[in-house]
Z-matrix of the N, CA and C atoms (Angstrom, degrees):
N
C 1 1.450
C 2 1.527 1 110.32
N 3 1.321 2 116.83 1 -30.30
C 4 1.457 3 119.52 2 176.29
C 5 1.525 4 110.03 3 -63.10
N 6 1.332 5 115.80 4 -39.50
C 7 1.452 6 121.13 5 178.49
C 8 1.525 7 110.00 6 -62.29
N 9 1.316 8 117.74 7 -37.98
C 10 1.464 9 121.69 8 -179.37
C 11 1.521 10 110.85 9 -62.92
N 12 1.325 11 117.05 10 -37.35
C 13 1.461 12 120.91 11 179.67
C 14 1.525 13 111.23 12 -65.88
N 15 1.322 14 117.19 13 -32.04
C 16 1.466 15 121.69 14 -178.33
C 17 1.526 16 112.80 15 -95.21
N 18 1.308 17 117.56 16 -2.34
C 19 1.460 18 121.98 17 -173.12
C 20 1.522 19 112.31 18 -61.02
N 21 1.313 20 117.76 19 -43.50
C 22 1.462 21 121.35 20 -177.72
C 23 1.526 22 110.74 21 -60.16
N 24 1.325 23 116.52 22 -47.40
C 25 1.470 24 120.18 23 179.48
C 26 1.519 25 111.41 24 -65.24
N 27 1.326 26 117.30 25 -40.20
C 28 1.465 27 120.96 26 179.77
C 29 1.527 28 111.17 27 -65.09
N 30 1.315 29 116.72 28 -40.42
C 31 1.459 30 120.71 29 179.41
C 32 1.528 31 110.64 30 -65.70
N 33 1.321 32 116.97 31 -38.22
C 34 1.464 33 120.36 32 177.89
C 35 1.526 34 110.66 33 -65.77
N 36 1.337 35 117.01 34 -38.52
C 37 1.468 36 120.47 35 177.85
C 38 1.522 37 111.22 36 -63.89
N 39 1.341 38 116.66 37 -30.86
C 40 1.464 39 121.59 38 179.54
C 41 1.525 40 112.13 39 -81.53
N 42 1.318 41 117.14 40 -3.17
C 43 1.457 42 120.33 41 176.01
C 44 1.511 43 115.32 42 98.20
N 45 1.308 44 118.69 43 7.96
C 46 1.464 45 120.22 44 177.83
C 47 1.523 46 109.52 45 -78.58
N 48 1.330 47 114.89 46 136.78
C 49 1.467 48 119.69 47 -178.72
C 50 1.520 49 109.12 48 -138.79
N 51 1.284 50 115.34 49 156.40
C 52 1.452 51 122.42 50 171.46
C 53 1.511 52 114.84 51 55.34
N 54 1.327 53 114.46 52 -123.05
C 55 1.462 54 120.63 53 -174.23
C 56 1.522 55 112.55 54 -64.59
N 57 1.339 56 117.65 55 -40.34
C 58 1.465 57 120.26 56 179.73
C 59 1.524 58 110.82 57 -64.03
N 60 1.303 59 117.04 58 -39.25
C 61 1.467 60 121.08 59 177.84
C 62 1.520 61 110.03 60 -63.59
N 63 1.318 62 116.56 61 -48.23
C 64 1.463 63 121.15 62 -179.85
C 65 1.530 64 111.18 63 -62.13
N 66 1.323 65 115.77 64 -43.19
C 67 1.463 66 120.27 65 -178.85
C 68 1.523 67 111.62 66 -64.39
N 69 1.334 68 118.11 67 -41.13
C 70 1.463 69 120.78 68 -179.71
C 71 1.531 70 111.58 69 -67.65
N 72 1.312 71 117.25 70 -40.09
C 73 1.470 72 120.36 71 177.82
C 74 1.525 73 109.89 72 -66.67
N 75 1.332 74 116.49 73 -41.60
C 76 1.463 75 120.42 74 178.53
C 77 1.531 76 111.36 75 -63.77
N 78 1.318 77 116.93 76 -41.85
C 79 1.466 78 121.53 77 179.10
C 80 1.525 79 110.76 78 -64.35
N 81 1.323 80 116.36 79 -43.73
C 82 1.464 81 119.90 80 178.72
C 83 1.525 82 110.45 81 -62.20
N 84 1.320 83 117.30 82 -43.29
C 85 1.464 84 121.70 83 179.50
C 86 1.533 85 110.52 84 -61.04
N 87 1.329 86 116.78 85 -43.28
C 88 1.467 87 120.83 86 178.51
C 89 1.525 88 110.57 87 -62.21
N 90 1.327 89 117.20 88 -45.22
C 91 1.459 90 120.96 89 -179.56
C 92 1.526 91 111.58 90 -62.01
N 93 1.312 92 117.39 91 -40.23
C 94 1.469 93 120.99 92 177.82
C 95 1.527 94 110.00 93 -63.24
N 96 1.324 95 116.86 94 -41.01
C 97 1.470 96 120.80 95 178.71
C 98 1.523 97 110.74 96 -61.59
N 99 1.328 98 116.67 97 -43.71
C 100 1.465 99 121.15 98 179.15
C 101 1.525 100 110.30 99 -63.82
N 102 1.323 101 117.18 100 -44.54
C 103 1.467 102 121.00 101 -179.30
C 104 1.524 103 111.73 102 -63.74
N 105 1.316 104 117.20 103 -38.82
C 106 1.467 105 119.86 104 176.91
C 107 1.526 106 111.15 105 -62.66
N 108 1.324 107 116.09 106 -41.84
C 109 1.458 108 119.96 107 178.26
C 110 1.515 109 111.67 108 -63.84
N 111 1.321 110 117.28 109 -42.10
C 112 1.462 111 121.00 110 178.81
C 113 1.532 112 110.63 111 -65.22
N 114 1.329 113 116.97 112 -41.04
C 115 1.471 114 120.34 113 178.58
C 116 1.527 115 110.31 114 -62.59
N 117 1.317 116 116.67 115 -39.26
C 118 1.463 117 120.72 116 178.62
C 119 1.527 118 111.02 117 -65.51
N 120 1.335 119 116.65 118 -42.56
C 121 1.464 120 119.95 119 177.30
C 122 1.526 121 111.30 120 -62.81
N 123 1.315 122 117.10 121 -41.65
C 124 1.465 123 120.64 122 178.60
C 125 1.527 124 111.67 123 -64.39
N 126 1.321 125 116.36 124 -38.94
C 127 1.463 126 120.06 125 179.20
C 128 1.524 127 110.87 126 -63.15
N 129 1.330 128 115.67 127 -42.87
C 130 1.472 129 119.46 128 179.38
C 131 1.528 130 111.28 129 -69.47
N 132 1.316 131 117.43 130 -38.81
C 133 1.470 132 120.70 131 178.38
C 134 1.520 133 110.30 132 -64.32
N 135 1.327 134 117.17 133 -39.87
C 136 1.468 135 121.32 134 178.77
C 137 1.529 136 110.53 135 -63.47
N 138 1.319 137 116.22 136 -43.50
C 139 1.467 138 119.86 137 178.77
C 140 1.529 139 110.59 138 -62.63
N 141 1.333 140 116.66 139 -39.26
C 142 1.463 141 120.57 140 179.23
C 143 1.528 142 110.86 141 -66.49
N 144 1.326 143 116.99 142 -41.74
C 145 1.462 144 120.83 143 178.65
C 146 1.527 145 110.65 144 -62.77
N 147 1.323 146 117.06 145 -43.60
C 148 1.466 147 119.82 146 179.09
C 149 1.528 148 111.54 147 -63.51
N 150 1.330 149 116.30 148 -36.78
C 151 1.461 150 119.74 149 177.29
C 152 1.532 151 110.14 150 -65.95
N 153 1.330 152 116.40 151 -40.67
C 154 1.466 153 119.95 152 177.45
C 155 1.523 154 111.42 153 -63.61
N 156 1.326 155 117.32 154 -40.42
C 157 1.467 156 120.58 155 177.43
C 158 1.527 157 111.15 156 -62.38
N 159 1.321 158 116.19 157 -39.73
C 160 1.466 159 119.14 158 177.73
C 161 1.531 160 110.62 159 -63.18
N 162 1.331 161 116.34 160 -41.68
C 163 1.458 162 119.91 161 179.84
C 164 1.527 163 110.84 162 -65.04
N 165 1.316 164 116.97 163 -39.83
C 166 1.467 165 120.51 164 176.89
C 167 1.514 166 109.97 165 -63.09
N 168 1.309 167 116.80 166 -43.35
C 169 1.466 168 121.14 167 179.61
C 170 1.531 169 110.84 168 -61.66
N 171 1.324 170 116.90 169 -45.80
C 172 1.465 171 119.30 170 179.95
C 173 1.523 172 111.29 171 -67.07
N 174 1.321 173 117.98 172 -34.22
C 175 1.466 174 120.65 173 175.71
C 176 1.523 175 110.07 174 -65.00
N 177 1.338 176 116.73 175 -39.71
C 178 1.464 177 120.33 176 178.08
C 179 1.525 178 110.35 177 -65.23
N 180 1.322 179 116.73 178 -38.54
C 181 1.464 180 120.07 179 176.80
C 182 1.529 181 110.41 180 -63.44
N 183 1.323 182 115.91 181 -43.93
C 184 1.459 183 120.81 182 -178.81
C 185 1.524 184 111.51 183 -63.12
N 186 1.324 185 116.72 184 -37.52
C 187 1.467 186 121.16 185 -178.60
C 188 1.525 187 112.58 186 -88.38
N 189 1.302 188 116.25 187 6.42
C 190 1.468 189 122.52 188 178.00
C 191 1.539 190 111.22 189 60.16
N 192 1.318 191 116.50 190 42.94
C 193 1.458 192 121.92 191 177.60
C 194 1.527 193 111.95 192 -99.50
N 195 1.316 194 117.04 193 2.13
C 196 1.456 195 121.89 194 -177.75
C 197 1.514 196 109.15 195 -101.22
N 198 1.327 197 116.25 196 137.81
C 199 1.464 198 119.31 197 177.61
C 200 1.519 199 109.17 198 -58.80
N 201 1.321 200 115.90 199 127.92
C 202 1.462 201 120.72 200 178.96
C 203 1.517 202 113.17 201 74.33
N 204 1.341 203 118.66 202 9.28
C 205 1.461 204 121.91 203 -179.04
C 206 1.513 205 111.20 204 -72.78
N 207 1.304 206 116.56 205 152.85
C 208 1.460 207 121.48 206 178.86
C 209 1.520 208 108.76 207 -120.06
N 210 1.313 209 115.78 208 62.24
C 211 1.463 210 120.72 209 178.78
C 212 1.500 211 110.82 210 -81.29
N 213 1.326 212 117.03 211 178.38
C 214 1.458 213 121.36 212 -177.39
C 215 1.525 214 113.35 213 -68.38
N 216 1.335 215 119.23 214 -21.23
C 217 1.466 216 119.81 215 -178.00
C 218 1.521 217 111.00 216 -100.54
N 219 1.320 218 117.22 217 46.11
C 220 1.465 219 121.02 218 -178.27
C 221 1.521 220 111.68 219 -90.89
N 222 1.324 221 115.99 220 30.61
C 223 1.469 222 121.47 221 -179.75
C 224 1.507 223 110.38 222 -79.33
N 225 1.331 224 117.09 223 -135.34
C 226 1.461 225 121.40 224 -177.12
C 227 1.522 226 110.29 225 -70.52
N 228 1.311 227 116.72 226 151.21
C 229 1.447 228 121.98 227 -177.56
C 230 1.504 229 113.03 228 -89.68
N 231 1.329 230 120.14 229 6.99
C 232 1.465 231 121.29 230 -176.47
C 233 1.528 232 112.08 231 -67.97
N 234 1.316 233 118.09 232 -32.88
C 235 1.457 234 120.66 233 -178.67
C 236 1.510 235 113.11 234 -82.84
N 237 1.294 236 118.79 235 -7.22
C 238 1.458 237 120.51 236 -175.66
C 239 1.513 238 112.43 237 -104.67
N 240 1.334 239 117.33 238 25.72
C 241 1.456 240 120.56 239 -178.08
C 242 1.522 241 111.57 240 -62.98
N 243 1.330 242 118.36 241 -42.44
C 244 1.448 243 122.11 242 -177.60
C 245 1.518 244 113.70 243 -86.69
N 246 1.299 245 118.61 244 -5.60
C 247 1.468 246 121.66 245 -177.64
C 248 1.511 247 110.99 246 -80.22
N 249 1.293 248 114.26 247 146.51
C 250 1.454 249 120.05 248 173.42
C 251 1.521 250 106.77 249 -108.85
N 252 1.289 251 117.75 250 140.87
C 253 1.454 252 119.49 251 179.56
C 254 1.523 253 109.66 252 -89.20
N 255 1.309 254 115.25 253 146.26
C 256 1.457 255 122.24 254 -179.60
C 257 1.514 256 109.17 255 -106.10
N 258 1.317 257 115.66 256 142.11
C 259 1.455 258 119.77 257 175.14
C 260 1.518 259 108.99 258 -76.33
N 261 1.317 260 115.64 259 159.08
C 262 1.450 261 120.93 260 177.13
C 263 1.521 262 108.48 261 -66.80
N 264 1.325 263 116.30 262 135.92
C 265 1.454 264 120.97 263 178.65
C 266 1.522 265 108.21 264 -81.92
N 267 1.333 266 117.53 265 112.83
C 268 1.467 267 118.89 266 179.55
C 269 1.520 268 110.28 267 -72.64
N 270 1.312 269 116.15 268 141.53
C 271 1.455 270 121.12 269 179.07
C 272 1.519 271 108.66 270 -87.76
N 273 1.308 272 116.17 271 121.59
C 274 1.451 273 120.73 272 -178.45
C 275 1.518 274 110.24 273 -88.70
N 276 1.305 275 114.75 274 171.18
C 277 1.462 276 120.44 275 178.02
C 278 1.523 277 109.81 276 -61.63
N 279 1.325 278 116.61 277 -38.14
C 280 1.466 279 120.41 278 179.87
C 281 1.523 280 110.90 279 -64.13
N 282 1.321 281 117.79 280 -39.29
C 283 1.459 282 120.55 281 179.80
C 284 1.522 283 111.04 282 -68.65
N 285 1.312 284 116.92 283 -33.74
C 286 1.459 285 119.99 284 177.83
C 287 1.525 286 110.67 285 -67.43
N 288 1.330 287 116.18 286 -28.89
C 289 1.455 288 120.97 287 -177.56
C 290 1.520 289 113.08 288 -78.91
N 291 1.327 290 118.42 289 -8.61
C 292 1.461 291 120.65 290 -178.01
C 293 1.519 292 110.45 291 -60.73
N 294 1.285 293 117.72 292 -40.44
C 295 1.451 294 121.41 293 -179.77
C 296 1.515 295 113.22 294 -74.55
N 297 1.313 296 116.73 295 -16.27
C 298 1.448 297 120.66 296 -178.53
C 299 1.516 298 110.25 297 -90.44
N 300 1.333 299 115.63 298 158.95
C 301 1.465 300 119.11 299 176.69
C 302 1.513 301 108.80 300 -79.10
N 303 1.316 302 116.03 301 133.69
C 304 1.459 303 120.91 302 177.45
C 305 1.519 304 109.43 303 -79.75
N 306 1.294 305 115.55 304 141.07
C 307 1.450 306 120.24 305 174.13
C 308 1.524 307 106.06 306 -93.01
N 309 1.309 308 115.33 307 110.23
C 310 1.446 309 119.65 308 -177.16
C 311 1.511 310 109.56 309 -125.10
N 312 1.297 311 115.88 310 171.77
C 313 1.460 312 121.17 311 178.83
C 314 1.507 313 111.24 312 -65.08
N 315 1.328 314 117.52 313 -28.86
C 316 1.454 315 119.53 314 -177.63
C 317 1.519 316 111.56 315 -69.33
N 318 1.301 317 118.51 316 -22.01
C 319 1.450 318 121.58 317 179.81
C 320 1.513 319 111.44 318 -85.65
N 321 1.309 320 117.04 319 -17.79
C 322 1.477 321 121.12 320 -178.91
C 323 1.497 322 110.99 321 -85.87
């Protein structure tokens, strides 16, 4: 966004005048708008994916598919011959930040 503020002066230094100057600034503004929208969609998709991973993890815990898990089916191991156990999904710093507001250029 800082670049956008200086774009008009930079374009004039490069020799753009009149219609070409206006068109280039307008095109840049449109592209920034599109990129912001795409970034917002990606942020929401990422949050949705992380939520789905959490649900899968909790389902695995419930079905006793996690190593060392204490789900409701912790009875005899005869029925779990074909099951594979899943490791616990560690929560990363990025996953913890999903609930937090991101500081982005669009907010500045």
